[in-house]
C-alpha positions as a Markdown table, in Angstrom:
| # | Residue | x | y | z |
|---|---|---|---|---|
| 1 | Unk | 18.5 | 78.1 | -76.1 |
| 2 | Unk | 19.5 | 76.6 | -72.8 |
| 3 | Unk | 22.8 | 74.9 | -72.0 |
| 4 | Unk | 23.6 | 72.0 | -69.6 |
| 5 | Unk | 27.1 | 71.5 | -68.2 |
| 6 | Unk | 28.1 | 68.0 | -67.0 |
| 7 | Unk | 31.2 | 67.2 | -65.0 |
| 8 | Unk | 32.4 | 63.8 | -63.6 |
| 9 | Unk | 34.3 | 63.8 | -60.3 |
| 10 | Unk | 36.1 | 61.7 | -57.8 |
| 11 | Unk | 37.9 | 63.4 | -54.9 |
| 12 | Unk | 38.3 | 66.7 | -56.7 |
| 13 | Unk | 38.2 | 69.1 | -53.8 |
| 14 | Unk | 41.3 | 71.0 | -55.1 |
| 15 | Unk | 39.9 | 71.5 | -58.6 |
| 16 | Unk | 36.1 | 71.5 | -58.7 |
| 17 | Unk | 35.4 | 75.1 | -57.4 |
| 18 | Unk | 37.7 | 76.6 | -60.1 |
| 19 | Unk | 35.7 | 74.6 | -62.7 |
| 20 | Unk | 32.3 | 75.6 | -61.3 |
| 21 | Unk | 33.3 | 79.3 | -61.1 |
| 22 | Unk | 34.3 | 79.4 | -64.8 |
| 23 | Unk | 30.8 | 78.2 | -66.0 |
| 24 | Unk | 28.8 | 80.7 | -63.9 |
| 25 | Unk | 26.6 | 82.8 | -66.2 |
| 26 | Unk | 26.7 | 80.4 | -69.2 |
| 27 | Unk | 25.2 | 77.2 | -67.7 |
| 28 | Unk | 21.4 | 76.9 | -67.2 |
| 29 | Unk | 21.9 | 73.6 | -65.5 |
| 30 | Unk | 25.0 | 72.1 | -63.9 |
| 31 | Unk | 25.2 | 68.3 | -63.2 |
| 32 | Unk | 28.1 | 66.7 | -61.3 |
| 33 | Unk | 28.2 | 62.9 | -61.5 |
| 34 | Unk | 30.4 | 61.9 | -58.5 |
| 35 | Unk | 32.1 | 58.5 | -58.2 |
| 36 | Unk | 31.5 | 58.3 | -54.4 |
| 37 | Unk | 34.1 | 60.9 | -53.3 |
| 38 | Unk | 35.4 | 60.8 | -49.8 |
| 39 | Unk | 36.7 | 64.3 | -49.6 |
| 40 | Unk | 34.9 | 67.7 | -49.7 |
| 41 | Unk | 33.9 | 67.6 | -53.4 |
| 42 | Unk | 30.1 | 67.3 | -52.7 |
| 43 | Unk | 30.2 | 70.0 | -50.1 |
| 44 | Unk | 31.9 | 72.4 | -52.5 |
| 45 | Unk | 29.3 | 71.6 | -55.2 |
| 46 | Unk | 26.5 | 72.3 | -52.8 |
| 47 | Unk | 27.7 | 75.9 | -52.5 |
| 48 | Unk | 26.8 | 76.4 | -56.2 |
| 49 | Unk | 23.6 | 75.7 | -58.1 |
| 50 | Unk | 24.6 | 72.1 | -58.9 |
| 51 | Unk | 22.7 | 68.8 | -59.0 |
| 52 | Unk | 25.0 | 66.1 | -57.7 |
| 53 | Unk | 24.3 | 62.5 | -58.7 |
| 54 | Unk | 26.1 | 59.7 | -57.0 |
| 55 | Unk | 27.3 | 56.9 | -59.4 |
| 56 | Unk | 29.9 | 54.3 | -58.9 |
| 57 | Unk | 32.6 | 54.7 | -61.6 |
| 58 | Unk | 31.7 | 52.8 | -64.7 |
| 59 | Unk | 34.8 | 53.6 | -66.8 |
| 60 | Unk | 35.7 | 57.0 | -68.4 |
| 61 | Unk | 33.5 | 56.6 | -71.5 |
| 62 | Unk | 30.6 | 55.0 | -69.7 |
| 63 | Unk | 30.6 | 57.5 | -66.9 |
| 64 | Unk | 30.7 | 60.5 | -69.3 |
| 65 | Unk | 27.8 | 59.0 | -71.3 |
| 66 | Unk | 25.9 | 58.5 | -68.1 |
| 67 | Unk | 26.4 | 62.1 | -67.2 |
| 68 | Unk | 25.4 | 63.2 | -70.7 |
| 69 | Unk | 22.1 | 61.3 | -70.3 |
| 70 | Unk | 21.3 | 63.2 | -67.1 |
| 71 | Unk | 21.2 | 66.5 | -68.9 |
| 72 | Unk | 17.7 | 67.9 | -69.4 |
| 73 | Unk | 18.8 | 70.2 | -72.3 |
| 74 | Unk | 19.8 | 69.0 | -75.7 |
| 75 | Unk | 23.0 | 71.1 | -75.8 |
| 76 | Unk | 25.6 | 69.9 | -73.3 |
| 77 | Unk | 29.1 | 71.1 | -72.5 |
| 78 | Unk | 31.2 | 68.3 | -70.9 |
| 79 | Unk | 34.1 | 69.2 | -68.7 |
| 80 | Unk | 36.5 | 67.5 | -66.4 |
| 81 | Unk | 36.8 | 68.7 | -62.8 |
| 82 | Unk | 40.4 | 69.8 | -63.4 |
| 83 | Unk | 39.4 | 72.0 | -66.3 |
| 84 | Unk | 38.1 | 75.5 | -66.6 |
| 85 | Unk | 37.0 | 77.9 | -69.3 |
| 86 | Unk | 39.2 | 80.8 | -70.4 |
| 87 | Unk | 37.5 | 84.2 | -70.5 |
| 88 | Unk | 37.8 | 84.1 | -74.3 |
| 89 | Unk | 36.2 | 80.7 | -74.5 |
| 90 | Unk | 33.4 | 81.8 | -72.2 |
| 91 | Unk | 32.6 | 84.7 | -74.5 |
| 92 | Unk | 32.7 | 82.3 | -77.6 |
| 93 | Unk | 30.2 | 80.0 | -75.9 |
| 94 | Unk | 27.9 | 82.9 | -74.9 |
| 95 | Unk | 28.0 | 84.1 | -78.6 |
| 96 | Unk | 27.1 | 80.6 | -79.9 |
| 97 | Unk | 24.3 | 80.4 | -77.4 |
| 98 | Unk | 22.9 | 83.7 | -78.5 |
| 99 | Unk | 22.8 | 82.4 | -82.0 |
| 100 | Unk | 20.8 | 79.4 | -80.8 |
| 101 | Unk | 23.7 | 77.0 | -81.4 |
| 102 | Unk | 23.8 | 76.9 | -85.2 |
| 103 | Unk | 26.1 | 73.9 | -85.2 |
| 104 | Unk | 25.6 | 70.4 | -83.9 |
| 105 | Unk | 29.0 | 70.3 | -82.2 |
| 106 | Unk | 31.7 | 72.8 | -81.1 |
| 107 | Unk | 35.4 | 72.1 | -80.7 |
| 108 | Unk | 37.9 | 74.1 | -78.7 |
| 109 | Unk | 41.6 | 74.0 | -77.9 |
| 110 | Unk | 42.8 | 72.7 | -74.5 |
| 111 | Unk | 45.9 | 74.1 | -72.9 |
| 112 | Unk | 47.4 | 71.9 | -70.1 |
| 113 | Unk | 49.7 | 72.9 | -67.3 |
| 114 | Unk | 52.7 | 70.9 | -66.2 |
| 115 | Unk | 54.0 | 71.5 | -62.7 |
| 116 | Unk | 52.7 | 75.1 | -62.9 |
| 117 | Unk | 53.7 | 75.9 | -66.5 |
| 118 | Unk | 51.4 | 76.1 | -69.4 |
| 119 | Unk | 52.5 | 73.9 | -72.3 |
| 120 | Unk | 52.0 | 75.5 | -75.8 |
| 121 | Unk | 53.5 | 72.9 | -78.1 |
| 122 | Unk | 54.1 | 69.2 | -78.7 |
| 123 | Unk | 51.3 | 66.6 | -78.3 |
| 124 | Unk | 49.7 | 68.7 | -75.6 |
| 125 | Unk | 48.7 | 71.8 | -77.6 |
| 126 | Unk | 46.4 | 72.8 | -79.3 |
| 127 | Unk | 44.9 | 69.4 | -78.3 |
| 128 | Unk | 41.6 | 70.2 | -80.0 |
| 129 | Unk | 38.5 | 68.7 | -78.3 |
| 130 | Unk | 34.8 | 68.5 | -79.2 |
| 131 | Unk | 33.1 | 69.3 | -75.9 |
| 132 | Unk | 29.9 | 71.1 | -76.6 |
| 133 | Unk | 27.3 | 69.1 | -78.6 |
| 134 | Unk | 23.7 | 68.4 | -79.3 |
| 135 | Unk | 23.5 | 65.2 | -77.3 |
| 136 | Unk | 20.9 | 63.8 | -79.7 |
| 137 | Unk | 23.6 | 63.6 | -82.4 |
| 138 | Unk | 26.7 | 62.5 | -80.5 |
| 139 | Unk | 28.1 | 60.6 | -77.5 |
| 140 | Unk | 31.3 | 59.6 | -75.9 |
| 141 | Unk | 33.4 | 56.9 | -77.6 |
| 142 | Unk | 37.0 | 56.1 | -78.2 |
| 143 | Unk | 39.1 | 53.7 | -76.1 |
| 144 | Unk | 39.4 | 54.0 | -72.3 |
| 145 | Unk | 41.0 | 56.1 | -70.9 |
| 146 | Unk | 41.3 | 58.2 | -74.0 |
| 147 | Unk | 37.7 | 59.0 | -74.5 |
| 148 | Unk | 36.4 | 61.4 | -77.3 |
| 149 | Unk | 33.1 | 62.6 | -78.5 |
| 150 | Unk | 31.9 | 61.0 | -81.7 |
| 151 | Unk | 29.2 | 62.7 | -83.8 |
| 152 | Unk | 26.7 | 61.2 | -86.2 |
| 153 | Unk | 27.7 | 61.4 | -89.9 |
| 154 | Unk | 26.9 | 64.8 | -91.4 |
| 155 | Unk | 26.8 | 66.7 | -88.1 |
| 156 | Unk | 27.9 | 70.3 | -88.4 |
| 157 | Unk | 31.0 | 71.3 | -86.5 |
| 158 | Unk | 32.4 | 74.7 | -85.6 |
| 159 | Unk | 35.6 | 75.7 | -83.7 |
| 160 | Unk | 35.3 | 78.2 | -80.9 |
| 161 | Unk | 38.1 | 80.7 | -80.0 |
| 162 | Unk | 39.6 | 80.4 | -76.5 |
| 163 | Unk | 41.0 | 77.6 | -74.4 |
| 164 | Unk | 40.0 | 75.0 | -71.9 |
| 165 | Unk | 42.6 | 75.4 | -69.2 |
| 166 | Unk | 43.6 | 71.9 | -67.9 |
| 167 | Unk | 45.3 | 71.7 | -64.6 |
| 168 | Unk | 46.7 | 68.3 | -65.3 |
| 169 | Unk | 49.8 | 67.6 | -63.2 |
| 170 | Unk | 51.1 | 69.3 | -60.1 |
| 171 | Unk | 54.2 | 67.1 | -59.8 |
| 172 | Unk | 56.4 | 64.6 | -61.5 |
| 173 | Unk | 55.1 | 61.9 | -59.1 |
| 174 | Unk | 51.6 | 62.5 | -60.5 |
| 175 | Unk | 52.8 | 62.0 | -64.1 |
| 176 | Unk | 54.4 | 58.7 | -63.1 |
| 177 | Unk | 51.4 | 57.5 | -61.2 |
| 178 | Unk | 49.0 | 58.5 | -63.9 |
| 179 | Unk | 51.1 | 56.8 | -66.6 |
| 180 | Unk | 51.0 | 53.6 | -64.7 |
| 181 | Unk | 47.2 | 53.8 | -64.2 |
| 182 | Unk | 46.4 | 54.8 | -67.8 |
| 183 | Unk | 48.7 | 52.2 | -69.4 |
| 184 | Unk | 47.0 | 49.5 | -67.5 |
| 185 | Unk | 43.6 | 50.7 | -68.6 |
| 186 | Unk | 44.8 | 51.1 | -72.2 |
| 187 | Unk | 46.3 | 47.6 | -72.3 |
| 188 | Unk | 43.1 | 46.1 | -71.0 |
| 189 | Unk | 41.0 | 47.9 | -73.5 |
| 190 | Unk | 43.3 | 46.9 | -76.4 |
| 191 | Unk | 43.2 | 43.3 | -75.1 |
| 192 | Unk | 39.4 | 43.3 | -74.9 |
| 193 | Unk | 39.3 | 44.6 | -78.5 |
| 194 | Unk | 41.4 | 41.7 | -79.7 |
| 195 | Unk | 44.5 | 43.8 | -80.5 |
| 196 | Unk | 47.9 | 42.2 | -80.5 |
| 197 | Unk | 51.4 | 43.6 | -79.9 |
| 198 | Unk | 55.0 | 42.5 | -80.7 |
| 199 | Unk | 58.6 | 43.7 | -80.0 |
| 200 | Unk | 58.4 | 46.0 | -83.0 |
| 201 | Unk | 55.7 | 48.0 | -81.1 |
| 202 | Unk | 57.9 | 48.2 | -78.0 |
| 203 | Unk | 60.8 | 49.8 | -80.0 |
| 204 | Unk | 59.4 | 51.7 | -83.0 |
| 205 | Unk | 56.1 | 53.1 | -81.6 |
| 206 | Unk | 57.8 | 54.9 | -78.7 |
| 207 | Unk | 60.5 | 56.3 | -81.0 |
| 208 | Unk | 57.9 | 57.7 | -83.4 |
| 209 | Unk | 55.8 | 59.1 | -80.5 |
| 210 | Unk | 58.9 | 61.0 | -79.2 |
| 211 | Unk | 60.0 | 62.4 | -82.6 |
| 212 | Unk | 56.4 | 63.4 | -83.4 |
| 213 | Unk | 55.9 | 65.3 | -80.2 |
| 214 | Unk | 59.3 | 66.8 | -79.6 |
| 215 | Unk | 60.4 | 67.6 | -83.2 |
| 216 | Unk | 57.5 | 67.7 | -85.6 |
| 217 | Unk | 55.0 | 69.3 | -83.1 |
| 218 | Unk | 57.7 | 71.6 | -81.7 |
| 219 | Unk | 57.8 | 70.3 | -78.2 |
| 220 | Unk | 61.4 | 71.4 | -77.9 |
| 221 | Unk | 60.1 | 75.0 | -77.7 |
| 222 | Unk | 58.8 | 74.2 | -74.2 |
| 223 | Unk | 62.3 | 73.6 | -73.1 |
| 224 | Unk | 63.1 | 70.9 | -70.5 |
| 225 | Unk | 59.4 | 70.5 | -69.8 |
| 226 | Unk | 58.8 | 69.7 | -73.5 |
| 227 | Unk | 61.5 | 67.1 | -73.4 |
| 228 | Unk | 60.1 | 65.4 | -70.4 |
| 229 | Unk | 56.6 | 65.4 | -71.8 |
| 230 | Unk | 57.7 | 63.9 | -75.1 |
| 231 | Unk | 59.8 | 61.3 | -73.2 |
| 232 | Unk | 56.8 | 60.5 | -71.0 |
| 233 | Unk | 54.5 | 60.0 | -74.0 |
| 234 | Unk | 57.1 | 57.7 | -75.5 |
| 235 | Unk | 57.5 | 55.8 | -72.2 |
| 236 | Unk | 53.7 | 55.5 | -71.9 |
| 237 | Unk | 53.5 | 54.1 | -75.5 |
| 238 | Unk | 56.1 | 51.5 | -74.7 |
| 239 | Unk | 54.6 | 50.4 | -71.4 |
| 240 | Unk | 51.0 | 50.0 | -72.7 |
| 241 | Unk | 52.3 | 47.6 | -75.4 |
| 242 | Unk | 54.5 | 45.8 | -72.8 |
| 243 | Unk | 51.4 | 45.3 | -70.6 |
| 244 | Unk | 49.4 | 44.1 | -73.6 |
| 245 | Unk | 52.1 | 41.5 | -74.4 |
| 246 | Unk | 51.9 | 40.4 | -70.8 |
| 247 | Unk | 48.1 | 40.0 | -71.0 |
| 248 | Unk | 48.5 | 38.0 | -74.2 |
| 249 | Unk | 51.0 | 35.6 | -72.6 |
| 250 | Unk | 48.5 | 35.0 | -69.7 |
């Protein structure tokens, strides 16, 4: 059975080659949906057996569903440009492929890096994701920017050994910039969905987010990085509700 791999990109020249190298030998088709990059992303893709499709960014969920629709095979692996497959995960996918993909969907753990260090606890790991699916039985859903694959009721799911390596943040400045970007998108999505917020959300929700990630999910085992990540998640939680309150007042 053949496998398509789809990737969405925008100015990913520092990441895309690593991603493409990790799927060589398992992908029968590679499709990159590019949001009009202005760097060398397309030129790098052209060095590999990749079909590049230009598409103005529609939103995370919408763009990923557009990419899913471009695949000519039913089974599709969806990756971000700043991700790559571990050797163990590659072998797991090859084994599933040899068995003609006996499940409708496959989940896998994602391990993210923070300023050069792999984070193994807290809200960041194991960060289980469904990424390989029969596209006739599932699609991207969730709330932007936190998209997730949603399968039809009754779909069979298997978990694959190995990790997706996620090269998420190279600096603290990137974390701060991304937090601001994502909280704006989150607040707008919540507002459009008719959700409300109050001062309780501004105080309690961030506190719960910190305790959950740092204490109950063992984020403290990642040292100072674990503390910063738990604090960042709490801050992001507070800011998204603050922005939602601001939208409601307008």
